[in-house]
Every structure is written in structure tokens, then in C-alpha cells.
C-alpha positions in Angstrom: -148.3 59.5 130.4 -145.8 61.9 128.9 -143.1 60.5 126.6 -139.9 62.3 127.7 -137.3 62.8 125.1 -133.7 63.8 125.9 -133.0 66.5 123.3 -129.2 66.1 123.2 -129.0 69.7 122.1 -126.9 72.7 122.9 -126.3 76.1 121.4 -123.2 77.8 120.3 -123.2 81.3 118.9 -127.0 80.9 118.3 -126.8 77.7 116.3 -127.9 74.3 117.6 -125.7 71.3 117.9 -126.5 67.7 118.5 -124.3 65.8 121.1 -124.7 62.3 122.4 -122.4 59.9 124.2 -121.6 56.6 122.6 -122.6 53.7 125.0 -119.6 52.4 126.8 -120.0 48.8 125.7 -119.5 49.7 122.0 -116.7 52.2 122.4 -114.3 50.0 120.5 -116.3 50.5 117.3 -115.9 54.3 117.3 -112.8 56.5 117.2 -114.5 59.1 119.4 -116.8 58.5 122.4 -119.2 61.2 121.6 -121.3 62.0 118.4 -121.3 65.8 117.8 -123.1 67.2 114.7 -123.8 70.8 113.7 -127.5 71.2 112.8 -127.0 74.5 111.0 -130.2 76.0 112.4 -131.2 78.6 115.0 -134.7 77.2 115.2 -135.3 75.0 118.3 -138.3 73.3 116.6 -136.2 72.3 113.6 -133.3 71.3 115.9 -135.7 69.0 117.9 -136.9 67.3 114.8 -133.4 66.7 113.5 -132.3 65.4 116.9 -135.2 62.9 117.0 -134.3 61.6 113.6 -130.6 61.3 114.5 -131.4 59.5 117.7 -133.6 57.0 115.9 -130.9 56.3 113.4 -128.2 55.9 116.1 -130.4 53.6 118.1 -131.0 51.4 115.1 -127.3 51.2 114.3 -126.2 50.7 117.9 -128.7 48.0 118.9 -127.1 45.1 117.0 -123.6 46.2 118.4 -124.9 46.3 122.0 -126.6 42.9 121.6 -123.3 41.5 120.3 -121.4 43.0 123.2 -123.9 41.3 125.6 -123.5 37.9 123.7 -127.0 38.2 122.3 -126.1 38.8 118.7 -128.1 35.8 117.4 -131.2 36.7 119.4 -133.8 38.4 117.2 -137.0 39.6 118.9 -140.1 38.5 116.9 -141.7 41.9 117.3 -138.7 43.9 116.0 -138.5 44.5 112.2 -135.1 44.1 110.6 -133.3 47.4 110.0 -133.4 48.4 106.3 -129.9 49.7 105.5 -129.4 52.1 102.6 -128.0 50.3 99.5 -124.8 51.3 97.6 -125.3 52.8 94.2 -124.5 49.5 92.5 -127.0 47.7 94.6 -129.6 50.4 94.0 -129.0 50.0 90.2 -129.6 46.3 90.3 -132.8 46.8 92.3 -133.9 49.5 89.7 -133.3 47.1 86.8 -135.2 44.3 88.6 -138.2 46.4 89.4 -138.3 48.9 86.4 -136.5 46.9 83.8 -139.0 44.1 83.3 -140.0 43.9 79.7 -137.8 46.8 78.8 -135.3 46.8 75.9 -131.7 45.9 76.3 -130.7 49.5 75.8 -132.7 50.4 79.0 -130.5 48.1 81.0 -127.3 49.2 79.3 -128.1 52.9 79.9 -128.7 52.3 83.6 -125.5 50.4 84.1 -123.5 52.8 82.0 -124.7 56.0 83.8 -124.5 54.5 87.3 -121.0 53.2 86.4 -120.0 56.7 85.5 -120.9 58.0 88.9 -119.1 55.0 90.6 -116.0 55.6 88.5 -115.9 59.3 89.4 -117.1 59.3 93.0 -116.9 55.7 94.1 -119.6 53.1 94.9 -121.0 54.7 98.0 -124.1 54.2 100.0 -126.6 56.4 98.3 -127.1 58.5 101.4 -123.4 59.5 101.3 -123.6 61.3 97.9 -123.7 65.1 98.0 -124.6 67.8 95.5 -120.9 68.5 95.1 -120.5 64.9 93.8 -123.3 65.5 91.3 -121.6 68.7 90.2 -118.3 66.8 89.8 -120.0 64.1 87.6 -121.5 66.9 85.5 -118.2 68.7 85.0 -116.3 65.5 84.1 -118.9 64.5 81.5 -118.9 67.9 79.9 -115.1 68.0 79.9 -115.1 64.7 78.0 -117.1 66.4 75.2 -120.6 65.2 75.9 -123.3 67.6 75.0 -125.5 69.2 77.8 -128.4 67.2 76.5 -126.5 63.9 76.8 -125.5 64.8 80.4 -129.1 65.6 81.2 -130.2 62.2 79.9 -127.5 60.6 82.1 -128.7 62.5 85.1 -132.3 61.5 84.4 -131.4 57.8 84.8 -129.2 58.4 87.9 -132.0 60.4 89.5 -134.5 57.6 88.8 -132.2 55.0 90.4 -131.7 57.0 93.6 -135.4 58.0 93.8 -136.4 54.4 93.7 -133.9 53.5 96.4 -135.3 56.4 98.6 -138.8 55.1 98.1 -138.1 51.4 98.6 -135.8 51.8 101.6 -137.7 54.7 103.3 -134.6 56.9 103.3 -134.8 60.3 104.8 -132.7 62.2 102.2 -132.9 64.5 99.3 -131.7 63.2 95.9 -128.4 65.1 95.3 -128.7 64.7 91.6 -132.2 66.3 91.4 -131.4 70.0 91.7 -127.9 70.3 90.2 -127.4 73.2 87.8 -127.1 72.5 84.1 -125.8 74.9 81.5 -128.1 76.0 78.7 -128.2 73.5 75.9 -128.3 74.3 72.2 -130.9 71.8 71.1 -130.5 70.7 67.5 -133.9 70.4 66.0 -134.4 67.4 63.6 -135.3 68.5 60.1 -138.7 67.6 58.9 -138.1 66.1 55.5 -139.7 68.2 52.7 -142.4 66.5 50.7 -140.4 66.8 47.4 -137.5 65.0 49.1 -139.8 62.4 50.4 -141.1 61.7 46.9 -137.5 61.5 45.6 -136.6 59.0 48.3 -139.7 56.9 47.7 -139.0 56.8 44.0 -135.5 55.5 44.7 -137.0 52.9 47.0 -139.2 51.7 44.2 -136.2 51.4 41.9 -133.8 49.7 44.2 -136.5 47.5 45.7 -134.6 45.7 48.6 -135.4 45.2 52.3 -133.6 48.3 53.4 -135.6 50.4 51.0 -138.8 48.6 52.1 -138.1 49.7 55.6 -137.6 53.4 54.6 -140.8 53.3 52.4 -142.8 51.7 55.2 -141.9 54.5 57.6 -142.2 57.3 55.0 -146.0 57.3 54.8 -146.9 56.0 58.3 -144.5 58.1 60.5 -143.6 55.0 62.5 -140.5 55.1 64.8 -137.6 53.1 63.3 -137.7 50.5 66.0 -141.5 50.1 65.7 -141.0 49.3 62.0 -137.8 47.3 62.2 -139.2 45.1 65.0 -142.5 44.1 63.2 -143.6 40.5 63.1 -144.8 39.5 59.6 -148.3 39.0 61.0 -148.4 42.6 62.1 -149.0 43.6 58.5 -152.7 43.1 57.6 -153.1 43.4 53.9 -156.2 41.3 53.3 -158.5 43.5 55.4 -160.8 46.0 53.7 -158.4 48.7 54.8 -154.8 47.4 54.9 -153.1 48.4 58.1 -150.0 47.8 60.3 -150.7 46.6 63.9 -148.0 48.3 66.1 -147.8 46.4 69.4 -145.0 45.3 71.9 -143.1 42.1 71.3 -140.6 40.3 73.5 -137.8 41.4 71.2 -139.0 45.0 70.9 -141.0 47.0 73.4 -142.8 50.3 72.6 -141.7 53.7 73.8 -145.0 54.5 75.5 -148.4 52.9 76.2 -150.0 55.2 73.6 -147.5 53.9 71.0 -149.6 50.8 70.6 -151.9 51.5 67.6 -153.2 50.5 64.2 -152.1 52.7 61.3 -153.7 52.4 57.8 -151.2 51.6 55.0 -151.2 54.0 52.1 -148.9 55.1 49.3 -145.3 54.0 49.6 -145.9 52.3 52.9 -148.6 50.1 51.4 -146.2 49.1 48.5 -143.5 48.3 51.1 -145.8 46.1 53.1 -146.8 44.2 50.0 -143.2 43.6 49.0 -142.4 42.5 52.5 -145.2 40.0 52.5 -144.4 38.7 49.0 -140.8 38.1 49.9 -141.2 36.8 53.4 -138.7 34.1 54.4 -139.0 34.6 58.1 -141.5 35.4 60.8 -139.9 38.8 61.1 -140.6 41.6 58.6 -137.0 42.6 58.7 -134.9 39.6 59.9 -131.7 41.6 58.9 -132.3 43.7 62.1 -134.6 41.5 64.3 -134.5 38.1 65.9 -136.1 36.4 68.9 -133.8 38.3 71.3 -133.6 41.9 70.1 -134.3 44.5 67.5 -131.1 46.3 66.3 -132.7 49.6 65.5 -129.4 51.6 66.0 -127.7 49.5 63.4 -130.5 50.1 61.0 -130.5 53.9 61.8 -126.8 54.2 60.9 -127.1 52.4 57.6 -130.3 54.1 56.4 -129.2 57.6 57.5 -125.9 57.2 55.7 -127.7 56.3 52.4 -130.2 59.1 52.6 -127.6 61.7 53.5 -125.2 60.7 50.7 -127.9 60.6 48.0 -130.4 63.3 49.0 -129.7 65.8 51.8 -127.0 65.9 54.4 -129.3 67.3 57.1 -132.0 64.6 57.1 -132.3 61.4 59.2 -134.8 58.6 59.2 -136.7 60.1 62.1 -137.4 63.1 59.9 -140.2 61.2 58.2 -142.0 61.2 61.6 -141.8 64.9 61.9 -142.8 65.3 58.2 -145.9 63.2 58.7 -147.2 65.5 61.4 -146.5 68.5 59.1 -148.2 66.8 56.1 -151.3 66.0 58.2 -151.3 69.5 59.7 -151.3 71.0 56.2 -154.5 69.0 55.5 -156.0 70.5 58.7 -156.2 67.1 60.3 -157.4 67.3 63.9 -154.5 67.1 66.4 -156.2 64.2 68.3 -156.3 62.2 65.1 -152.6 63.1 64.4 -151.7 61.9 67.9 -153.5 58.6 67.3 -151.8 58.0 63.9 -148.3 58.8 65.2 -148.7 57.3 68.7 -148.0 60.7 70.3 -149.1 61.4 73.8 -150.8 64.7 74.2 -150.9 64.6 78.0 -154.6 65.5 78.1 -156.9 63.8 80.5 -159.4 62.8 77.8 -156.9 61.0 75.6 -157.4 57.7 77.4 -161.2 57.8 77.1 -163.1 56.0 74.3 -161.7 53.8 71.5 -160.4 56.7 69.3 -160.9 57.1 65.6 -161.6 53.9 63.5 -159.5 52.9 60.5 -162.1 54.2 58.0 -161.7 57.7 59.4 -157.9 57.5 59.7 -157.4 56.3 56.1 -159.5 59.1 54.8 -157.1 61.6 56.4 -154.0 59.7 55.4 -155.1 59.5 51.7 -155.1 63.3 51.6 -151.3 63.4 52.1 -150.7 61.3 49.0 -150.3 62.7 45.5 -153.4 62.6 43.3 -152.1 59.8 41.1 -151.4 57.6 44.2 -154.8 58.4 45.6 -156.4 57.1 42.4 -154.2 54.0 42.4 -155.1 53.3 46.0 -158.9 53.7 45.3 -158.6 51.5 42.2 -156.8 48.8 44.3 -159.5 48.9 46.9 -162.2 48.8 44.2 -160.7 45.7 42.6 -160.4 44.0 46.0 -164.1 44.7 46.7 -165.1 43.3 43.3 -163.1 40.1 43.8 -164.6 39.7 47.3 -168.1 40.0 45.9 
């Protein structure tokens, strides 16, 4: 049997148009009694596909109205699935946070709400299918006019695109994400300075002299290359000093997640980082390594960043930040011709290579051998003597 389809098409100056009469029983719901849409194509094949999609959508929308008009509004056929209506942007954002925000840091939720709120403030809280590329362009222009850098605008758009993409997938929407292909001006990316080794030694020496919890945090990062949030959010039991090779166990916690799956790792403690871990353990008065910045609810890494950066910039160099230790660690390991795969494991960097998820990686004995090479000769000797004394006492 042939399935006949009324095309509802006509041509005007070579272009196809869709035209369909609104059923009489639901005329009161529409200002006009005929739906007419320009399909903007000269191809009959494309026009037919568009017409089929439009007819399907109209039938879905009209069916409840027609049932109401016939007094059958409360009747639901068991074999008919409920129509999934596209959500508004605020609804899509809530769904995004429910599905994607589980276990994520508070900042993840704040960024999603803030960026979606910006679009709603500028363009209104519309059904996601109603946004256009012109709206995306308007949002871009407003943000840039407010003084945001292009990089900041791009980050905002990344979140907005993710919210709408999830809504498209979850609701089976036949649409193109209007925020996906919007033009962005060229950005002048400001590269973070890799802290020179001489400056690192000066900072570490100052940490030894001042010897407080803020300086312990700086020293802990200086020879491990940890991200600030990774270090500030440590549990006291994450510091393993009684093992043959002291190390820090970097893993996710309810109060502090990790940036990527590959960020979970064990890093040997050497040099200033070993000293800092020892001071933290000796002075522990809490279950958290840094209870100034961490509690059962959250890790306030941004607060730590502001304080530590201000101290380093006022006492050493104006162009350095705490994250510069992480860049420096890679440079220091690279200078010792450390294999890139080993550097990735120490720093928790993802290389994107297929093989990086295979096997167990380098053990701590191999890692500590590489990390000892980046320490000054006197600290290498001190480390080896400490380990020798520990072995003698154990025996």
C-alpha cells in the first residue's frame, strides 16, 4: 500500500513555500487560518523533507487542541507517547545542572547559572528553539562592550552551547545550536609566565623562613606542580610520609573535585614540597591539610589564589602567579630530558593519545628518580640521607 502525503507546497519565483489550512475547530487559537512559511529552497526534494517535518510538528501541536474542542481533552490513548516540548533556556539550564552537575564543584553550577542568566537578561527566557544566530551575536557584542575579554566571552559561550546541546539531545529537537558557529574576534591570549628556577628558590627560602600555613601551601605546590585547588583541598590523610617513598595522593573529595579523570594520581614528595608536607602533618589540628581554605562543603581555591598571588607579586616578581609553578615544573622536567609520558603522569596532564589509558603507568620509584633531578645538589643529598635514616630505623 502506498502512503500518500499531501505536500502542502507551492512555488513562487522558483522558491518553494509551505501552506496548510488550520483545522476549523481550532481557529480561535490562531490569528490567521492558514500557516504559510517560506522554505528558502529551489530543490523539491529539500522542500518535501521540510514539509514533512513541519506537518509532523503541526499535527503534534494541533492534536491536543482538537481533542479539547471535541471534549476529549482528558482522554489519552495508551499507545500515544506524550509530546516532548522544547524547554525554555532556564529549564534547560536546570536539566543541565541535574544531569551534568552531579559531583561538580560549586563554581560549575555558578558558571552555568551566570552564563545562561546573561542570555536571558539580553534576549529573554525563550524556548531554546526560538533563539537565532542574531541573538548569539547580540550576546557576544554586549559582553565585549562591557569590557570582557574575548577569551572570557568564549568561555561563556562554551557553557551556553553545552546547555543547549544537551537540551537538543534530551528532547530530540530538530534544530541547530545558534551559539555554535557564531564568529568570535581574534583573542590576544596572555601566556602565564613559567617561574624561573632562581625565583622558585627565592620563594622557597622565604617559605622556610616565614613557616606558616600559607607558605606551606606555596611550597607544597612548588616542587609537585599541583593545581592550587588540588593542594588546598587535600585531606590530611592524602599525605603519605611514612612510606618508603613519601607521596601525595591526589584524588577527588566531596568538597573538591578534580579537573579531569587523569588528574587523579600519586606524586612523590621531594624538596620544598616534602618539607611542607612534614610541617602540615606536624601542625595538623584538623582533618584538612589547609582548613583555612577547606571545609566539608567546599574548597575556596579562588580566595587562596588572590592571597598567595598578591604576596608573591609584591615580594618577588609582578608577572608571576601560583599557577606558574605548574608551568615551571614541566620546564624543569623537560630540561632533565624526562619522557613526556612521565611528565603527563606527574602533572596529571592529558595527552589525548589513545595509549595513555593503558597499563598502570610509572611506579613511584621511577617517578621520584626523575623528580630528584630537578632539586639542587644539596637538597638531593639531604633527601637521600633522610631516606637512608628512615631505612636504618626500619631495619
